Rosetta silent file (secondary structure, phi, psi, omega in degrees, C-alpha in Angstrom):
SEQUENCE: XXXXXXXXXXXXXXXXXXXXXXXXXXXXXXXXXXXXXXXXXXXXXXXXXXXXXXXXXXXXXXXXXXXXXXXXXXXXXXXXXXXXXXXXXXXXXXXXXXXXXXXXXXXXXXXXXXXXXXXXXXXXXXXXXXXXXXXXXXXXXXXXXXXXXXXXXXXXXXXXXXXXXXXXXXXXXXXXXXXXXXXXXXXXXXXXXXXXXXXXXXXXXXXXXXXXXXXXXXXXXXXXXXXXXXXXXXXXXXXXXXXXXXXXXXXXXXXXXXXX
SCORE:     score description
SCORE:     0.000 S_00000001
   1 L     0.000   40.811  173.915  -68.890    9.011   -3.700 S_00000001
   2 L    56.459   46.798  173.995  -70.600   10.703   -6.615 S_00000001
   3 L    84.020    1.914  179.575  -74.140    9.702   -5.698 S_00000001
   4 L   -78.646  125.276  179.995  -73.354    6.058   -4.816 S_00000001
   5 L   -67.877  136.156 -179.959  -75.444    4.837   -1.889 S_00000001
   6 L  -120.675  132.467  179.357  -73.359    3.657    1.082 S_00000001
   7 L  -122.934  -32.002 -174.199  -74.625    1.322    3.781 S_00000001
   8 L  -106.915  111.415  178.867  -71.644   -0.453    5.269 S_00000001
   9 E  -120.629  147.427  169.143  -69.165    1.751    7.115 S_00000001
  10 E  -110.196  160.582 -179.534  -66.270    0.997    9.411 S_00000001
  11 E  -133.261  139.765  168.501  -64.908    3.445   11.975 S_00000001
  12 E  -128.336  153.602 -177.361  -61.487    4.148   13.449 S_00000001
  13 E  -138.066  159.250 -178.884  -60.731    6.795   16.039 S_00000001
  14 L   -81.606  -13.327 -176.824  -57.764    8.661   17.464 S_00000001
  15 L    91.677   -4.377  177.767  -58.758    7.929   21.081 S_00000001
  16 L   -72.508  156.664  177.908  -59.403   11.577   21.941 S_00000001
  17 H   -55.139  -40.964 -179.968  -62.560   12.414   23.942 S_00000001
  18 H   -63.985  -43.174 -179.803  -64.055   14.183   20.920 S_00000001
  19 H   -66.593  -40.318 -179.532  -63.373   11.196   18.681 S_00000001
  20 H   -67.483  -36.457  177.198  -64.780    8.690   21.164 S_00000001
  21 H   -65.837  -41.487  178.130  -67.931   10.767   21.594 S_00000001
  22 H   -65.287  -39.851  178.614  -68.402   10.929   17.813 S_00000001
  23 H   -62.515  -41.723  178.580  -67.826    7.183   17.545 S_00000001
  24 H   -61.764  -42.850  178.558  -70.476    6.506   20.162 S_00000001
  25 H   -62.668  -44.617 -179.165  -72.988    8.673   18.272 S_00000001
  26 H   -64.331  -40.864 -179.921  -72.251    6.954   14.958 S_00000001
  27 H   -64.763  -33.265  178.591  -72.572    3.498   16.483 S_00000001
  28 H   -73.718  -24.786 -175.672  -75.986    4.387   17.896 S_00000001
  29 H  -100.404  -22.950 -173.597  -77.211    5.664   14.535 S_00000001
  30 L  -136.798  157.843  172.619  -75.587    3.285   12.066 S_00000001
  31 L   -82.043  120.610 -179.414  -74.463   -0.266   11.712 S_00000001
  32 E  -104.382  127.522 -175.405  -70.664   -0.285   11.961 S_00000001
  33 L  -115.141  166.088  173.826  -68.876   -3.243   10.396 S_00000001
  34 L   -61.375  155.214 -174.674  -65.234   -4.412   10.323 S_00000001
  35 H   -58.902  -35.984 -177.446  -63.039   -2.608    7.790 S_00000001
  36 H   -74.014   -4.047  175.311  -62.771   -5.653    5.515 S_00000001
  37 H  -112.540    1.143 -171.723  -66.575   -5.623    5.117 S_00000001
  38 L   -94.452  153.313  172.530  -66.988   -1.873    4.672 S_00000001
  39 L   -88.012  -26.959  178.805  -67.556    0.272    1.618 S_00000001
  40 E  -145.262  141.707  171.121  -65.995    3.262    3.415 S_00000001
  41 E  -102.074  123.557  177.325  -63.844    3.690    6.512 S_00000001
  42 E   -93.458  119.558 -177.725  -64.775    6.732    8.604 S_00000001
  43 E  -104.407  118.877 -176.512  -61.701    8.088   10.407 S_00000001
  44 E  -105.191   97.988 -177.301  -62.411   10.179   13.510 S_00000001
  45 E   172.766 -148.672  179.598  -59.302   12.181   14.326 S_00000001
  46 L  -112.879 -161.394 -177.158  -56.789   14.464   12.677 S_00000001
  47 H   -64.493  -32.438  178.143  -54.341   14.289    9.802 S_00000001
  48 H   -61.035  -42.289  178.811  -52.123   11.843   11.692 S_00000001
  49 H   -66.508  -38.055  177.712  -54.940    9.322   11.915 S_00000001
  50 H   -60.036  -47.619  179.242  -55.690    9.746    8.205 S_00000001
  51 H   -61.473  -45.183  179.392  -52.071    8.955    7.304 S_00000001
  52 H   -63.198  -37.240 -178.962  -51.960    5.951    9.643 S_00000001
  53 H   -70.171  -36.212  175.242  -55.283    4.711    8.231 S_00000001
  54 H   -57.495  -38.780  178.264  -54.042    5.002    4.638 S_00000001
  55 H   -78.301  -42.331 -176.061  -51.241    2.637    5.602 S_00000001
  56 H   -61.821  -41.315 -176.928  -53.292    0.440    7.931 S_00000001
  57 L  -104.463   22.799 -175.038  -56.002   -0.284    5.369 S_00000001
  58 H   -57.090  -44.369 -176.089  -53.751   -0.149    2.347 S_00000001
  59 H   -68.691  -21.590 -179.097  -54.391   -3.759    1.307 S_00000001
  60 H   -80.874  -24.393 -177.024  -58.175   -3.264    1.434 S_00000001
  61 L    51.337   48.933  177.935  -58.173   -0.342   -1.023 S_00000001
  62 L  -106.705  138.008 -178.944  -61.241    1.119    0.697 S_00000001
  63 E   -67.548  151.886  178.523  -61.854    4.895    0.578 S_00000001
  64 E  -109.591  135.326  172.669  -61.411    6.978    3.741 S_00000001
  65 E  -120.669  106.815 -177.176  -63.802    9.681    4.904 S_00000001
  66 E   -92.696  146.923  170.602  -62.235   11.651    7.741 S_00000001
  67 E  -126.271  132.382 -167.658  -63.973   13.894   10.254 S_00000001
  68 E   -74.432  109.640  171.902  -61.846   16.321   12.189 S_00000001
  69 L  -119.648   18.792 -178.302  -61.470   15.461   15.844 S_00000001
  70 L  -117.100 -138.152 -174.354  -57.885   16.732   15.948 S_00000001
  71 L  -103.550  -67.170 -175.352  -56.119   20.075   15.481 S_00000001
  72 L   -83.890  -55.610  177.143  -55.508   21.022   11.849 S_00000001
  73 L    69.804   34.169 -178.616  -57.644   18.529    9.966 S_00000001
  74 L   -64.649  -32.660 -177.774  -56.372   19.404    6.510 S_00000001
  75 L   -97.842   12.447 -176.783  -57.154   15.877    5.275 S_00000001
  76 L  -122.796  172.411  174.507  -60.505   15.606    7.040 S_00000001
  77 E  -103.142  170.917  177.557  -64.037   16.940    6.823 S_00000001
  78 L   -61.198  139.367  176.759  -66.023   18.914    9.365 S_00000001
  79 L   -73.905  111.974  178.676  -67.111   16.893   12.388 S_00000001
  80 L  -160.129  109.933 -174.876  -70.872   16.484   11.999 S_00000001
  81 L   -77.301  -23.822 -178.594  -72.585   13.181   12.642 S_00000001
  82 L   -64.996  137.376  176.897  -75.966   14.177   11.157 S_00000001
  83 L    61.802   33.172 -174.850  -76.581   12.896    7.633 S_00000001
  84 H   -59.842  -48.541 -177.536  -73.324   10.958    7.589 S_00000001
  85 H   -65.503  -35.354  177.815  -74.290    8.426    4.933 S_00000001
  86 H   -67.665  -39.294  177.484  -75.703   11.160    2.718 S_00000001
  87 H   -63.937  -42.831  178.837  -72.503   13.190    3.074 S_00000001
  88 H   -63.384  -41.745 -179.238  -70.404   10.167    2.126 S_00000001
  89 H   -64.102  -31.377 -178.506  -72.613    9.454   -0.895 S_00000001
  90 H   -90.823   -4.816 -173.391  -72.213   13.057   -2.097 S_00000001
  91 L   -67.348  151.750  174.821  -68.457   13.229   -1.372 S_00000001
  92 E   -99.558  149.233 -172.757  -65.857   13.873   -4.050 S_00000001
  93 E   -99.322  132.668  170.010  -62.828   11.656   -4.383 S_00000001
  94 E  -108.420  124.559 -177.681  -59.185   12.706   -4.118 S_00000001
  95 E  -101.337  125.667 -176.021  -56.824   10.067   -5.488 S_00000001
  96 E  -112.064  130.642  174.471  -53.358    9.912   -3.913 S_00000001
  97 L  -103.716  118.899 -177.083  -50.298    8.231   -5.447 S_00000001
  98 L   -77.724  163.209  169.234  -47.741    7.338   -2.770 S_00000001
  99 E   -91.870  145.483  171.582  -43.981    7.532   -2.907 S_00000001
 100 E  -107.550  119.585  175.841  -41.929    4.363   -2.452 S_00000001
 101 E   -98.468  127.535  171.749  -38.799    4.862   -0.361 S_00000001
 102 E  -116.837  114.474 -174.920  -36.021    2.328   -0.624 S_00000001
 103 E  -117.728  134.916  175.791  -33.344    2.953    2.015 S_00000001
 104 E  -111.724  128.797 -177.284  -30.042    1.133    2.507 S_00000001
 105 E   -94.323  174.835 -178.587  -28.371    1.382    5.916 S_00000001
 106 L   -61.248  -27.508  178.128  -24.713    1.259    6.931 S_00000001
 107 L   -84.639    0.234  178.946  -25.079   -2.461    7.651 S_00000001
 108 L    89.451    0.788  178.759  -26.357   -3.123    4.133 S_00000001
 109 L   -73.144  140.003 -178.375  -29.963   -3.735    5.188 S_00000001
 110 E  -107.248  130.412 -179.908  -32.601   -2.668    2.682 S_00000001
 111 E  -124.372  138.412  177.483  -35.887   -1.111    3.851 S_00000001
 112 E  -128.843  130.468  177.825  -38.938   -0.221    1.737 S_00000001
 113 E  -140.417  157.252  173.300  -41.886    1.957    2.830 S_00000001
 114 E  -101.293  152.691  178.820  -44.652    3.947    1.173 S_00000001
 115 E  -139.982  126.265  177.867  -45.334    7.624    1.915 S_00000001
 116 L   -91.416  -22.454  177.358  -48.468    9.571    1.040 S_00000001
 117 L   -98.762  -66.699 -177.868  -47.090   12.909    2.311 S_00000001
 118 E  -160.898  159.763  165.942  -43.322   12.938    2.005 S_00000001
 119 E  -106.973  130.453 -178.184  -40.021   11.158    2.336 S_00000001
 120 E  -131.657  145.327  172.345  -37.561   13.113    4.451 S_00000001
 121 E  -114.804  137.505 -177.615  -33.900   12.751    5.457 S_00000001
 122 E  -140.723  144.527 -178.395  -32.707   14.467    8.622 S_00000001
 123 E   -69.145  146.356 -179.005  -29.335   14.682   10.365 S_00000001
 124 L  -113.804   19.613  178.513  -28.832   12.559   13.481 S_00000001
 125 L  -142.324  178.490  178.399  -25.860   14.448   14.910 S_00000001
 126 L   -74.156  -12.673 -179.494  -24.805   17.967   15.848 S_00000001
 127 L   -94.423  150.093  178.246  -23.062   18.264   12.490 S_00000001
 128 L   -62.287  153.503  174.099  -24.753   19.171    9.223 S_00000001
 129 E   -78.753  147.244  172.593  -25.560   16.436    6.751 S_00000001
 130 E  -117.124  112.220 -172.422  -23.519   16.132    3.569 S_00000001
 131 E  -123.322  147.800  166.927  -25.676   14.775    0.763 S_00000001
 132 E  -107.463  138.276 -178.984  -25.378   14.091   -2.946 S_00000001
 133 E  -118.224  125.331  178.335  -28.623   14.428   -4.936 S_00000001
 134 E  -121.915  139.796  175.993  -29.211   12.536   -8.169 S_00000001
 135 E  -119.865  121.704 -176.760  -32.247   12.728  -10.460 S_00000001
 136 L    50.566   39.889  176.951  -32.751    9.819  -12.860 S_00000001
 137 L    81.616   -2.145 -179.354  -29.160    8.787  -12.217 S_00000001
 138 E  -103.092  127.832  179.728  -27.717   12.205  -13.039 S_00000001
 139 E   -67.955  121.298  179.641  -25.907   14.101  -10.305 S_00000001
 140 E  -108.809  -31.603  175.333  -27.671   17.441   -9.764 S_00000001
 141 E  -131.097  104.073 -176.597  -26.216   18.528   -6.393 S_00000001
 142 E   -62.000  -39.457 -179.387  -22.710   17.123   -5.782 S_00000001
 143 E  -150.553  109.601  176.234  -22.651   18.171   -2.131 S_00000001
 144 E  -103.638  116.427  177.297  -25.587   19.619   -0.204 S_00000001
 145 E   -97.545  117.582 -168.495  -24.692   20.783    3.312 S_00000001
 146 E  -163.234  177.662  170.712  -27.951   20.976    5.270 S_00000001
 147 L   -83.865  -22.431  179.901  -30.064   19.722    8.151 S_00000001
 148 E   169.357 -169.117  179.171  -31.893   17.445    5.726 S_00000001
 149 E  -156.747  154.420  179.138  -33.992   17.244    2.597 S_00000001
 150 E  -141.682  156.188  175.210  -37.475   16.065    1.679 S_00000001
 151 E  -126.190  120.576 -172.932  -39.484   14.989   -1.335 S_00000001
 152 E  -115.309  146.467  169.757  -43.221   15.673   -1.122 S_00000001
 153 L   -77.172  167.507  174.759  -46.300   14.560   -3.025 S_00000001
 154 L   -57.921  -42.249  179.377  -48.882   17.187   -4.059 S_00000001
 155 L   -63.566  -34.616 -179.333  -51.075   16.115   -1.101 S_00000001
 156 L   -90.053   -2.630 -174.201  -48.097   16.430    1.252 S_00000001
 157 L   -68.473  -18.706  179.488  -46.743   19.642   -0.251 S_00000001
 158 L   -90.632   -2.048 -176.250  -48.737   21.786    2.224 S_00000001
 159 L   -95.819 -120.337 -178.601  -47.343   19.981    5.266 S_00000001
 160 H   -54.697  -41.118 -179.523  -43.666   19.639    6.273 S_00000001
 161 H   -56.624  -47.426 -179.045  -42.628   20.703    2.780 S_00000001
 162 H   -65.369  -40.476  178.519  -44.454   24.034    2.980 S_00000001
 163 H   -62.940  -30.366  179.901  -43.062   24.715    6.470 S_00000001
 164 L   -85.989    3.252  178.196  -39.557   24.135    5.096 S_00000001
 165 L    93.780   12.257 -179.833  -40.139   26.701    2.341 S_00000001
 166 L   -80.375  168.724 -178.040  -41.096   24.290   -0.427 S_00000001
 167 L   -78.703  142.595  171.662  -43.600   24.861   -3.213 S_00000001
 168 L   -85.524  128.753 -173.735  -47.285   24.009   -2.850 S_00000001
 169 L  -109.058  137.551  172.292  -48.316   21.728   -5.725 S_00000001
 170 L   -58.030  143.510 -172.314  -51.771   21.355   -7.306 S_00000001
 171 L   -58.386  -41.463 -175.526  -53.255   17.988   -6.400 S_00000001
 172 L   -96.514   24.645 -171.453  -53.554   16.688   -9.980 S_00000001
 173 L   -82.853  -14.007 -175.548  -50.232   18.119  -11.177 S_00000001
 174 L    55.447   42.219  179.360  -48.198   14.857  -11.376 S_00000001
 175 E  -126.397  166.796  173.339  -45.313   16.724   -9.728 S_00000001
 176 E  -132.788  148.574  177.978  -43.101   16.348   -6.665 S_00000001
 177 E  -105.752  119.648  176.393  -41.510   19.043   -4.508 S_00000001
 178 E  -102.702  116.501 -169.800  -37.835   18.561   -3.638 S_00000001
 179 E  -133.684  123.556  175.222  -36.964   20.863   -0.737 S_00000001
 180 E   -74.514  151.543  178.262  -33.776   21.258    1.325 S_00000001
 181 E  -108.294  113.936 -178.172  -34.112   21.706    5.102 S_00000001
 182 L    50.081   59.444 -178.576  -31.965   24.564    6.436 S_00000001
 183 L   -69.775  139.077  176.537  -29.436   24.458    3.572 S_00000001
 184 L  -106.461  -42.267  175.330  -25.983   25.919    4.278 S_00000001
 185 E  -142.584  134.691  -10.657  -24.244   25.124    0.977 S_00000001
 186 L   -72.050  135.041 -173.642  -25.128   25.864   -1.767 S_00000001
 187 L   -62.138  -35.072 -173.001  -26.920   28.802   -0.147 S_00000001
 188 L   -87.342   -2.698  179.718  -28.919   29.819   -3.179 S_00000001
 189 L   -83.893  116.954 -175.892  -30.363   26.400   -3.946 S_00000001
 190 L  -106.099   10.640  179.871  -33.986   26.382   -2.831 S_00000001
 191 L   107.838 -166.408 -176.800  -34.993   23.004   -4.167 S_00000001
 192 E  -156.162  158.838  172.036  -36.753   21.893   -7.334 S_00000001
 193 E  -109.110  124.398 -173.354  -40.092   20.809   -8.770 S_00000001
 194 E  -118.408  154.087  173.241  -39.875   17.411  -10.466 S_00000001
 195 E   -72.844  155.902 -176.307  -42.186   15.342  -12.608 S_00000001
 196 L   -69.582  -11.068  177.881  -43.746   12.313  -10.956 S_00000001
 197 L   -84.044  -10.536 -176.954  -41.794   10.037  -13.322 S_00000001
 198 L   -69.891  144.190  171.895  -38.462   11.136  -11.843 S_00000001
 199 L  -106.417  120.356 -175.268  -36.391    8.786   -9.690 S_00000001
 200 E  -107.165  134.127 -179.093  -34.667   10.687   -6.891 S_00000001
 201 E  -128.546  134.412  176.090  -31.613    9.383   -5.080 S_00000001
 202 E  -117.124  134.140  179.719  -29.895   10.719   -1.972 S_00000001
 203 E  -122.460  125.186  175.258  -26.418    9.602   -0.964 S_00000001
 204 E   -78.713  113.653 -175.595  -24.937   10.238    2.483 S_00000001
 205 L   -74.376  -21.808 -179.006  -21.342   11.310    1.738 S_00000001
 206 L  -138.486   67.858 -174.759  -20.144   10.748    5.326 S_00000001
 207 L   -62.328  -32.473 -179.183  -22.315    8.077    6.970 S_00000001
 208 L   -74.145  -40.368 -176.600  -19.885    7.293    9.786 S_00000001
 209 L   -88.006  -33.013 -174.466  -19.270   10.913   10.821 S_00000001
 210 L  -128.551   77.908 -175.923  -22.626   12.451    9.885 S_00000001
 211 L   -66.500  150.212 -179.497  -25.411    9.872   10.413 S_00000001
 212 E  -129.018  150.920  168.792  -28.820   10.323    8.808 S_00000001
 213 E  -114.307  151.537  177.284  -32.311    9.030    9.380 S_00000001
 214 E  -125.796  137.114 -178.353  -34.930    8.630    6.654 S_00000001
 215 E  -125.931  138.207  170.665  -38.699    8.780    7.140 S_00000001
 216 E  -115.115  102.697 -167.976  -41.602    7.781    4.914 S_00000001
 217 L    55.560 -111.777 -176.711  -44.531    9.559    6.562 S_00000001
 218 L  -104.093    5.805 -178.074  -44.196    8.193   10.147 S_00000001
 219 E   -98.332  124.270 -167.863  -42.000    5.167    9.332 S_00000001
 220 E  -121.848  143.674  176.870  -38.356    5.776   10.142 S_00000001
 221 E  -126.171  133.373  179.467  -35.025    4.134    9.328 S_00000001
 222 E   -98.659  156.630  172.050  -31.766    5.060   11.082 S_00000001
 223 L    64.877   44.162 -177.193  -28.223    5.076    9.721 S_00000001
 224 E   -83.732  145.277  175.150  -29.047    5.384    6.011 S_00000001
 225 E  -111.891  -25.480 -179.050  -26.318    5.624    3.388 S_00000001
 226 E  -151.855  135.142  179.575  -28.481    5.712    0.273 S_00000001
 227 E  -133.550  129.344  175.960  -32.167    6.432   -0.318 S_00000001
 228 E  -115.233  138.408 -177.847  -34.102    6.082   -3.555 S_00000001
 229 E  -133.125  133.695  175.966  -37.597    7.531   -4.000 S_00000001
 230 E  -147.087  156.729  177.643  -40.096    7.105   -6.832 S_00000001
 231 E   -77.400  143.611  177.328  -43.866    7.497   -7.290 S_00000001
 232 L  -111.270   80.983 -175.190  -46.003    4.367   -7.205 S_00000001
 233 H   -64.820  -22.047 -179.315  -48.943    5.223   -9.522 S_00000001
 234 H   -76.507  -12.470 -176.579  -50.311    1.674   -9.373 S_00000001
 235 H  -109.269   38.275  179.373  -50.927    1.992   -5.635 S_00000001
 236 L   -64.024  143.689  176.483  -53.328    4.922   -5.645 S_00000001
 237 E  -132.048  160.280 -168.089  -55.649    5.304   -2.664 S_00000001
 238 E  -116.109  135.389  168.179  -58.782    7.420   -2.133 S_00000001
 239 E  -115.425  144.815 -178.404  -59.848   10.127    0.317 S_00000001
 240 E  -110.042  138.100 -177.597  -63.385   11.504    0.327 S_00000001
 241 E  -134.522  145.518  176.651  -64.246   15.179    0.821 S_00000001
 242 L   -62.541  144.141  176.608  -67.466   17.137    1.102 S_00000001
 243 L   -56.086  139.535 -178.675  -68.375   19.140   -2.029 S_00000001
 244 L    85.988  -10.131  179.229  -66.937   22.657   -1.833 S_00000001
 245 L  -134.984   42.152 -177.385  -64.209   21.555    0.566 S_00000001
 246 L   -70.959  163.233  178.495  -62.208   19.210   -1.635 S_00000001
 247 H   -64.142  -38.415  179.044  -58.519   18.555   -1.116 S_00000001
 248 H   -60.344  -41.915  178.209  -57.721   20.288   -4.408 S_00000001
 249 H   -66.081  -39.129  179.881  -59.534   23.423   -3.221 S_00000001
 250 H   -65.504  -42.475  178.319  -57.717   23.332    0.126 S_00000001
 251 H   -62.923  -42.870  177.028  -54.327   23.034   -1.541 S_00000001
 252 H   -61.989  -43.066 -179.054  -55.171   25.963   -3.817 S_00000001
 253 H   -62.308  -31.192  179.476  -56.362   27.992   -0.817 S_00000001
 254 H   -61.900  -27.007 -177.686  -53.057   27.432    0.979 S_00000001
 255 L   -78.167  -11.247 -179.329  -51.316   29.440   -1.749 S_00000001
 256 L  -121.308   11.645  178.577  -53.460   32.484   -0.966 S_00000001
 257 L   -79.701  141.903 -178.642  -53.566   32.237    2.838 S_00000001
 258 L  -132.185  136.753  171.058  -52.102   35.188    4.717 S_00000001
 259 L    70.746   21.470  179.942  -51.085   35.676    8.324 S_00000001
 260 L  -103.463    0.000    0.000  -51.910   32.169    9.530 S_00000001
């Protein structure tokens, strides 16, 4: 935290043996307080726990410092309990602006969720989805035949988006990656890179015959007919990373990784 001394930390864990052992060590060495009294929340787990914690502690607007007790750990730091408070004090901040998904279902119900990684639509039947894609109210793809489509933030561009063939975006780029999932028609459309000011709308052209689900990170809505997505810059949240292993550096490194 750029040299700011930290004394009050809260801890959350994934429940794995490694995470529970780390939690026990931290509790023996430091005073652990409830999240609403903490200056930093230490998350002991993997990327899934980081995403859940961003949502869980959203109203507190407290920074998260993750330590990897999971598998990939792209959003976490190395698991090392020694010098924890000093590491947090020296950490650099990554600021994340979430997406707001507004989804309307076949019954007319409206759902709103935030997503720090991506909003995705996926087919719920054996048949391909038929989607219309609009950007700022202008139709850009009249009919996309596919398994689904997603819109990713820079922080989420290395996750599902990258696996689906989407572009990796620099963390501070103020861009979004729009990526089709297994597109059938038009075959040559590989997606788009959009500015963070764009409003993206997806319309299910055949909701009765070809049902769709929409997800904002891990929050899912079934039977959607229309989904609107926009960036929420006023709701930025903070992740902390050790110097030399910042999120921006990791995202850049993903563009030069080979054979992994």
